[in-house]
N, C-alpha and C positions, 0 to 999 in steps of 0.2 A: 587521811583528810587535809588536804594543803591548801594554807588559807594563799590567798592573790594579794599584792599589793596594787592596790589603787593608784592613779594617780590623778592631780587635783589641777585645773586649770582658770583661774578668775578673769574676763574680761567687761569692759569699763561699757556703756553706755552710752550715747551719743545723743544727747535731748538738744533738739532746733526750736528757737522761739518764734512761733508765727506773727505774735506783736511787734517784736521787732526785728529789723533784720541783724542781729546780732546773736551769734553763736553763741550758745555759752554750754561749756562741758563740765559737767560734773559727773560722779559713778553714783549712779542710783543703786545699781546693785549687782551682785558676782551670780554669774550665770558657772556652775558645778558642770565640768564634763569628764564623765571616768572612760579611761579606756580599759577595755576589757581584753585581754590577752588569751586563746584560747591554746595555753598550753599543751593540751592535747595534741591540736591539731598540729602545731607546729616540732613535737617532740621535744618541747626542753622540760617535761616532767620527766620529776624522779621515780615512775613506777618502776616494777620488776620488767623484763621481757617475757614473763608468764603470766602478767596482770593486765587489766582493761581499764583505760583511763576515761573517768568519766567528768565531762566538763559541764560547770555549772556557770549559775552567775556570778560567784564572787569566790568561789571554790572549785575545786577539782580531786577526783576522788581515785584511789587506785584499789581495784577489786581482784582479785585473783582470780584465773581463767578454773571453771569448771573440769575437775580431776585434780586440781593444786590447791594448797592449804599455804595462809599464812595472811599478814597483813595488806597484802597489795604494794610495800616495797620491797617484800621481802618473799619470793613463791617458792615453796618443796613439791614434788608433783607426788601425788598420795598412789602408793600401790596397792592396788585395788584386789591384789592377787592374796597379800598378806593378810587372811582370815580364815576364821572357820568355816567357812563356805568356800573356798578356795577361788573367790569375786564371782560364784553363780555358776561358773564351769564344770562339767561332768567329768571329764578328762584332763587334758592341761592349762593353766592359766598363764598366760604371758604378760606381763605389764610394759606399758609404752608409754611415754612422755602425755602427762594428760588422760592417758587413757589405759584400755587394757585389752588382749583379743583372746579368743577361748579357743584350744588346737583341740583335734580329733586324734584317737590313736591310728593308726595303720589300718585301713576295712570302715573307718567311720568318716561321716560326710557330718559339718556342722548343719543343725537344726535352723530355724527362721528365727528362733526365739537371739539367736547367738551363742548360746550357752549349752544347751541337751546337745546330744551325739546319734546320730542315728546311725543304724547299721548300711552299708552301702551293698549293692547288690554287684558283684562284679563281672557277672553269669553274665550281663545285660548287655557287656558289650566284648565284642569277638568270642563269645561262649568262654570268657575269661582262660582263654588260650590252650584249654583243652580240646584234644583229638576228638573224644566220644563226650562224655554224659561230664555236663559243669553243676554242681551241688553248691547252692549258698549257703553258707552259715552266718550266724553273727559276727563280723568282724572279721572273717575270712570267707573262704570257698577251700571247695576239692573237686580233684578231675575223680573221674569213674570209669573204667573201659567195660567193652558192651562183654558180653560170655565167650571166652575165648581167648580172652587179652588177658595181658595182666597192665600195670602200670609202671612204667620205666620209671632209673632214678633221675630225671627231671620232672617227674612227678606231672608233667603232663600228655606227652605222648603216649600210646599205647604198641605192646609188644606182642605178636600171635603166642599162643602158649603150644610147645611141641612136646611128644609123651617122653615119659620118662621119668625115674624118681629124680628133680630137681627145681628150683626153683620156679622152671616153664610147667612143673605141677600146679593144680588149680587148689589141691590140697595142700599147700606148705606150709597152711597155719598163718603165715604172718600176717599180721593186719596193715602192715604198709610196707615195707621194702623189703624183701627176702635177696638174700646172698648166700651164695652156694659157698659151704666152712671149705678150707684147704683139704682139712681131713675127711671131706664127706658130712653130708647133712648141708642144713640149711644155719644161718645165723638168721636173725629178725631186727632190724630197725625200725626206726621212725619217722617220722617227718619236720624239718623245724620248730620247733613248739610244743611237744609233745614228749615222753618218755616213757620209756618199754618198762611194760606193765611185770610184775613179780611171776608171772607163767612165761616172760619173755617173746610172748606173743601177741600179746595187745600191744595196744599204744594208749597213755592218758594224755589228757588233752591237757596244757598247761598255760597260764597265765601270758605267757612269752608267743603265742601264736593266736591272735586276732583277739586279742585282751581275755584270752581263754572262754570265747563266746560270749563273756558279760558284757550290756550296755554302757554301764561306769565304769565302776570298781572290781577287780579280781585280785584273789587270793588263792596260792597254791594251796590245797590240802592232799593228806595221803589219797583221798578216791578220787580226785581231781578238783577243776577251782571250783572255789566259794565265789561267786557274786554276790557285789554290792550295789548300794545306791546314793547319789548327793543326797545331803540331808535331807530334800524338799522332796525328796521320791520314795517311793518302797518298791520292794520289790516284788514283780509279778509274777503267778502263780507257778507260772514256766520256770524260774528262777534264773532266768537269766536278763530279760528285759525290767524298766523300771517305769515307774508310773506315778504320775504327781499325786499329791495326799492332801488333805483339808486342814492335817494342823498345822500346813504352812503357809501363810499369806491366803486361807481361807480356800486354796488352792487352786487361787487367778481368780476364782467364783466372785460377782459381783454383791451377791445376796444370799442365796444358799450352798453350800455343799456336800457331798454326801461320795464315801466314798465306797465304789465299788469294785471289783476285781479286774478289771479293764482299766480301772482311773478313777478319776475323778468325774461327778455328776454334778452338773449345777441346776439350778432352778430358781422360779421368783414368783414371787408374793402375788395375790392376787390385785390387779391392776396394772400388774406389769406382762409383759413378754420379754422371752429369750431371745436375741437377736444370733445370727447366723453364727459369729466366733463360739457360741455355746456357751458364753461364760458372760456376758453382759446382759443386762437388763433395761428394758427403756417402755418408759408411763405409757400406758393405753389411754387415748384417747376417746374416752366413753361418748362423749356431745357429739362426736362425728356418726356414732351410729345410731338413728330415729332419736337425733337430740337426746339419747341417753336414758330416752322413758320419760322424759320431765313432760309437764303437761306447758310450760311454759318455756322459761329460761336455762338453758344448763351453762356451768360454770364450771370446767376440765379443773383439777388440783391433782398433785402428784400422787399419782396410786391411788386415785380415788376421782370425787366430780360431788358436784353439791345444783340442786334445784331450788330455783326460787318461783317467785309469782309476780306479774304485774299487779300495778297500784289496784288496791282494789277486792285483792283476792287475798285469802288466805293458804298455805300449805298443809297438807293432810298430816295424818301419823304414819304414811308411806313414801312419805317425804319429796315425792312427786308429782302427784295431783293436787290442783290447785281448786277450789273451793271461795266464793263467793263471798264476801262478807257485808253481813246486812247491816248496813250503819244507821237504817233506821229501827233498829232495834235498842240503839244506844237512845239515853237518856238526853232531851235538850241538842238532837242533832240539828230541826227544825223548830220555830218559831210552830209555826202552825201545823200543814199536812206536811208529812214525809212518804214518797216513794220510791224504795229501793228497783234500781238497775243492775246487771250486773257490771260488776267493777266500779258501780257509782251506783248516784242516788239523787233526786230531785225535793227542792223546796217550793209547796206552793201560798203563795201569801194571800190572805182576802185584806182586802183595803175600804175601807166607808169614806166615801164623798159626801160634801153638805147637801144634793138633790137627790139621792137614795142608794141605794146600794151596790156597787160596782164592784165585781169580780175581776183583780188583777193575777196572772203567773209568772211567776219568776224564776224562773231555771236556775240555780247553783248547786255546786255539791264543795 
């Protein structure tokens, strides 16, 4: 916070006498005028370029912009990726000045939350470039050929099989690529991202291909990739995709969170309703439907409602119905005669006059 220098100016006041035509000058008071300089608008503040200058009446304040830390005169970029949660990114986190960006591996696309990564179905565009069938997998895809054809080396086009003991024979046994050996027979190879199994025919997926079919993290093991999830998620029963858990941030639920095999399930307490996002709870205004069942007045509260009665009535134990109060049952309600009515009562007053008995009825409650 920087204190502003204030300039003071003093001015004399001219007093003219109306009784004499003589002008008498005297200084009667000093008027203080303060000139306020907007340092922020004029750009003469000493705030850091990555700080916000806020002008006040006598001061101006420097505050670092979101994504930066410091006291305003010096601001440093915060590396949001440098933490155990990887900035919340499930794949890669890329720090940029004042912010960060999540990036997904090939074969994945960024979800709407800007952190999670979802599988991209490559087969939806031009059949994935496959001549025959395109099969989508998590993080990748593969081309397959119709009966009587085998996949060429480019892994997209299909070649017609011919008779004879060679790679053209459908019983060559290679899971991916078949190549004829120089001394006869066949040699099997695997597509990029796969490793040849011990039987020299089958191919084992690795993390180098489509992230091993894993939605989040992948680790190579002897029998193939082992999938893991970001700390805010848990592995689905399919062993590949990741689902949210209630353990972190209550699963994003506003109120009650329950872990299920397909992810978190949010629910709301009585008096609230679950919104379309499946996570937020909104108060139900019970008074809008049949006045909440209240006999007289209904007042909505957060998660509930209250019934109340008009003057002269009391609320029954069901907290909804109203019953008239018999004021005449109380002592000294009226001096003479008391007549009860719904919500009110009447007092009747007898008065005696000098020349006989006269009845006056006075109504008041």
